Every structure is written in structure tokens, then in C-alpha cells.
C-alpha positions, 0 to 999 in steps of 0.5 A, spaced: 906 389 891 904 382 887 911 380 885 913 381 893 907 376 894 910 372 888 916 371 891 913 369 898 909 363 894 916 361 891 918 360 898 912 356 900 913 351 894 921 350 896 919 348 903 913 343 900 918 341 895 924 340 900 920 339 907 925 345 910 925 352 911 929 357 907 936 359 910 937 364 911 930 367 910 928 372 906 929 379 909 927 385 905 928 391 906 922 397 907 921 399 901 925 394 897 928 396 890 926 392 884 934 389 884 933 387 891 927 383 889 930 380 883 936 378 888 932 374 893 928 371 887 935 368 884 937 365 890 930 362 891 931 359 884 938 356 885 936 352 891 930 350 889 934 348 882 939 345 887 934 341 891 931 337 884 938 335 883 939 333 890 933 329 889 934 326 882 941 323 884 938 319 890 931 317 887 929 310 889 922 308 886 918 303 887 910 301 886 906 300 893 899 298 893 894 298 899 887 294 898 881 298 901 876 292 902 869 290 904 871 287 911 875 293 913 870 298 910 864 296 908 860 303 908 866 305 903 865 299 898 857 300 899 858 307 897 861 305 891 856 300 889 850 304 890 852 311 888 858 309 883 862 313 887 866 313 894 871 317 898 877 313 901 882 316 906 889 314 906 892 317 912 900 317 913 902 312 918 902 315 925 901 312 932 900 316 939 905 315 945 905 318 951 909 324 953 908 325 960 905 320 964 903 324 970 898 327 965 897 322 961 899 327 955 900 324 948 903 325 942 902 323 935 909 320 932 911 317 925 909 309 925 913 307 919 921 308 917 919 311 911 919 318 909 919 324 903 914 319 899 912 322 893 907 320 887 911 319 880 904 315 878 898 312 880 893 306 879 886 304 881 882 298 880 876 295 882 877 288 884 871 282 885 872 277 891 878 273 887 882 280 886 880 280 879 878 287 876 871 288 874 869 289 867 866 284 862 869 283 856 865 277 854 862 281 848 868 285 847 869 285 839 877 287 840 882 288 846 883 291 850 878 291 854 878 298 858 875 301 864 875 308 865 875 310 873 875 317 875 880 319 880 882 325 884 886 327 890 883 332 895 887 338 897 891 335 903 898 332 903 902 329 908 909 328 909 915 326 913 922 329 912 928 325 914 927 327 921 920 323 920 917 330 922 910 331 920 909 337 914 901 337 912 900 342 906 894 344 903 893 345 896 887 345 890 884 338 889 888 335 883 885 330 878 889 324 874 890 326 867 884 328 864 880 326 870 880 319 869 885 312 870 883 306 865 885 299 866 884 293 861 879 289 865 882 282 861 890 283 863 889 287 869 894 292 867 893 300 866 892 303 859 893 310 862 901 310 862 905 316 863 898 319 863 898 322 870 898 329 869 897 334 874 898 329 879 904 327 878 908 335 876 915 335 876 915 341 881 909 339 885 910 332 887 904 330 891 904 324 897 899 318 896 896 320 904 890 324 903 883 323 901 882 320 894 875 321 890 873 315 886 867 314 881 865 310 875 861 314 870 856 309 866 859 303 870 853 298 866 855 301 859 862 300 861 860 293 863 862 294 870 858 290 875 859 293 881 855 289 886 861 284 885 865 290 888 870 287 894 875 292 894 879 298 891 886 297 890 890 304 889 897 303 887 902 308 887 909 309 883 913 313 889 920 316 891 921 315 898 927 315 903 928 309 909 931 309 915 933 302 914 929 298 918 923 294 917 916 297 917 910 294 915 906 300 915 906 303 908 899 307 910 896 309 916 891 303 916 892 297 920 896 292 915 892 286 918 886 289 915 888 293 909 893 288 904 899 293 902 906 292 900 911 293 894 907 291 888 907 293 880 902 297 877 897 291 875 893 287 879 896 281 877 903 281 881 907 281 874 909 286 870 905 290 865 908 290 858 908 297 856 909 300 863 915 302 866 916 296 870 924 296 868 925 301 873 921 297 879 925 291 877 931 295 878 927 299 885 926 291 888 933 289 888 934 295 893 927 295 897 926 287 897 930 287 904 926 293 907 919 290 905 
């Protein structure tokens, strides 16, 4: 029955959102009646609503960022310069440990202290060697000087739960807003405020970890000289939990090679007017010692 299939899809979505299994699990009798199915559906909706309230009450928001640079990933940047498009993999932080010295058997475990990291907003910038955003404002007759960057997350999101166990989910690819993120090349601030769209859906909350597809349509007409591209900066407004210990690893890329840390929605390291930086300032008071 279609309604039973829908019921199990709700269970899957709850487990994605909570990173736990539904307890007790669904156990429908053979040839269930409609009231049996509706009873289970109501139970799932209640635990889902309770989980939303729980996460809302304990929300811990901050902007984090990572720079994917020419030195660390020359082929990634070359693809962008040549094709005006590229794909960037931002893995979840993992490390390999030996579980059996006799056989050298290994296991991948968390290499960070941050968990349940979920997206509330996203920004992406094309930067030159001076960490200034690409985009020519010299002929602009008015401000701002927008640059549009196509951004899409491929269909995998990874999370750690509070026990630091890894959960990996597949989903359909999802675009930022209507398909493009816009920044002001003069100020280095986003112009796509609160326009994250399906990528920041309240009931899904994807992770920043996975493969991201980046492209610029008609770069010359946008005043973007891709020959000057030296790094691509991803910034994520995330909710997260922490074990309380310090870790330099926000992403599964070596922080010695990939600049990463706590930041802002914009490029300059200062709040951007019109963007919800008040939440960041408040969050910094909580997380500054962690980072």
C-alpha cells in the first residue's frame, strides 16, 4: 500500500534528522487496518516534532569556512579556470586507527570533536592571490557589483552523532536557492541573504560534507577573470554540537594545507551589513574557546 510506503519514508526522514533509530520500531500486524497505520503515523509525527523542539532549544550556530587553494588542489582550480566549473569534495573528518595489531586491521573513526553539523546557510567565493573576491567593478555604473556562482550539493550527506558514530545518507542533488549564490565583488559580502532555498530546508538540514559543484556562467560578462583564481572559499552557517575539546579539524582536509576555521558570511573577516551576523556574534561568545 502506498500509505505504508509513505510511513516508512517518514521513519527514514526522522532517523536522518535525529541520527537515531525509531524506538520502538514500527511493527504492523499482517493486513493492518487504517487505524493501525494512522496510529503509527501519529507516533512518528510526535517524535519528529519533539526532536525539532529539542534541536531548536539547544541550537548552537556559527559560520565556518574552508579555502580550497591552488597549492593543495591544482587540478580543481585548473578545471575552474579552464571550464568555468569544477567539483570540490569536502569530506567529514575521519582518521584510521589500528584495531588489531596482529593483523593490522584498521577502522575509520572521527577526527574531530564536532558533531550533528547541519546547514542553515551557504556562501561561496572565488578569490585571487590577495584573498579578494573576483569581479571587476571598474566599469560598474552603480553598486553593488554582483557575481553569480552556481552551487549544487551532490546526493550524499555525512554526519557524526553525539556518540561520534558516522552516519551517511543519500539524497537527490540540491541547488542553492534558485541555483546561484551572489556576492558583491567590492565588499566581499553575500547578496543572496536568506535565499538558500531547498539547501536549507527546515525539515532536512543537509551537512556541509560531501561533493559540491561550482560553476560561473558567462564569467567574462560578469567581469570575472578566472585566470586570477587562486582559491575557492566555502562558508557555512551551521548548527553543531561539540564534545567540548579543541579540534582544528572542521573538515576532513589537513588544516595545514586548507585554511579553515570560524568566520563570517563574507570574505573580509568582518560582519556584513544586512546579513544575520548578530547570531554569529552571539555564537562567538560560546564557541571562541573551542576554535
